[in-house]
C-alpha positions in Angstrom: 14.5 -94.2 51.9 12.8 -91.0 50.1 12.9 -88.0 51.8 9.1 -86.4 53.0 8.3 -83.3 50.7 9.1 -80.1 52.3 6.3 -78.1 54.2 4.3 -75.6 52.2 4.6 -72.4 53.9 8.7 -72.8 54.2 8.4 -73.7 49.8 6.6 -70.7 49.6 9.0 -68.3 52.0 12.0 -69.3 50.3 10.9 -69.3 46.8 8.1 -66.9 46.3 11.2 -63.9 44.9 12.6 -67.3 42.9 8.9 -67.6 41.1 8.5 -64.0 40.7 11.8 -63.9 38.8 11.4 -66.6 36.2 7.5 -65.6 35.4 8.9 -62.4 34.8 11.9 -63.4 32.3 9.5 -66.0 30.7 7.3 -62.9 29.7 4.6 -62.6 32.3 3.9 -58.9 32.5 4.6 -56.9 36.1 1.0 -56.0 36.8 0.2 -59.8 36.2 3.1 -61.3 37.7 1.1 -61.8 41.5 -1.7 -63.2 40.1 0.1 -65.6 38.0 2.4 -66.7 41.1 -0.3 -67.4 42.9 -1.4 -69.9 40.5 1.9 -71.4 40.6 1.9 -71.5 44.0 -2.0 -73.2 44.0 -0.5 -76.1 41.9 2.7 -76.2 43.9 0.5 -76.9 46.8 -1.6 -79.2 45.4 1.3 -81.3 44.3 3.9 -80.8 47.1 3.6 -84.0 48.1 4.4 -85.8 44.5 7.5 -84.1 44.5 10.0 -86.9 44.6 13.3 -84.8 45.5 14.5 -86.4 42.4 15.7 -82.9 41.2 16.1 -79.6 43.3 13.1 -78.0 44.5 14.1 -75.0 42.5 13.6 -76.9 39.2 10.6 -78.5 40.3 9.2 -75.1 40.3 10.5 -73.6 37.1 9.2 -76.5 35.2 5.8 -74.9 36.7 6.5 -71.1 35.8 7.3 -72.7 32.6 3.8 -74.1 32.1 1.9 -71.6 33.8 3.9 -68.6 31.6 3.0 -70.6 28.7 -0.3 -70.7 29.2 -0.7 -67.3 30.4 0.9 -66.0 27.4 -1.2 -67.9 24.9 -4.3 -66.5 27.1 -3.1 -62.7 26.5 
């Protein structure tokens, strides 16, 4: 039996700092980090119901950060 996905607000509150720091380490400029963080959380909001819990939530979030940061660097 799988567990239900966490609530979005709880994920946002608990992991915003992690997402921010991850994006900075992945090459997002400080001036753009807030906007890029919001892009990450838009994706999280849309896909949170698909999170199956097979990995830690932070691992799943980092994968999203990595893809969004890659898109950011490519467009910069």
